N, C-alpha and C positions, 0 to 999 in steps of 0.2 A: 468485363468488370461490372458488377452490379453496384448499386448504391449501398454498399456495406460500410462506407466511410473509412475503409482501409487505406484510402489514399489521403485521408485527412480532410476531405470535403464532403459536406452533408448533401450537396446537390451537384450542380454543375461545377466543373473545375476551371480555373483561369486558363486562357488559351495557351499560355507558355508553361503549364504545370508539367507537361511531359515532353519528351524529345519529339521532333518532327519525324515523319516517315521518310522514306527514300526519295520522295519528290519534294521534300521541304514543307509539307503540309502538316498543320497541327490539328489534333482532335478530329480526325475524319470519322471516328466511330465512338459511340458510347456517351457523348456529352448530351446532345439533343438530336432528335431526328432532323434530317435536313430536307426541306422541300426541294423537289427537282422539277424541271420544266417538262419532263417526260410524262405522258399519260400512262397510268397503271394498266388500263385495259382498253380494248378496241372501242368500247362504247363511249370513251372520253367522259366518264362521269367522275373519275378520281385521279388525282396527281400522285406520282410516286414520292415516297419518302424513303430515305436511305440512312444507314449507319447505326440505328438503334439509339437509345437514350439511357440516361442514368436511372430511369424508372422501370426499365424492362427486365424481364426474367430471361435467363440464358436461353431457354428453349424457344422463346418467342423471338428474340433478337438474333438468333443464329450465332450465338457467341460473339456478338459485337463486331461483326465483320463489316467492311465497307459495303459488301454485297447484300447485307441484311436489307430487306425491302418490305414495305407495307404501303398502304395508300390511305388517303383521306380526300374528302371533297374540297375544292378550292376555297369554299367559304368557311372552312373549319379553322379553329385555333386550339392551341394547347400549350401548357406550361413547359412541355418537353419537346417542342417543335420549333425550328428556326431556319435561318438562311445561312449559307456560307457566303461571306463577302470576300472579295479579293482585291488587292491593290497592286499596282506595279512596283517592283522593287527597285 
């Protein structure tokens, strides 16, 4: 899904705007890129980011799959990049 506002949201959507996936996780793709602890390359110059964001084009974000992957340096920031936080249920 691109940021076409078809879902009623001009940017990111609230965490409970859509049903969770089979693992009970919400918004694992398409809201914001998620920083990952994994290094993107063997040179350890950039960290992996996964899931795509609301600002991405379909061809770049691989159709908003969880496996969509790109990288950025650890000292970078962006309005469409975030962290996944988890709490015990």
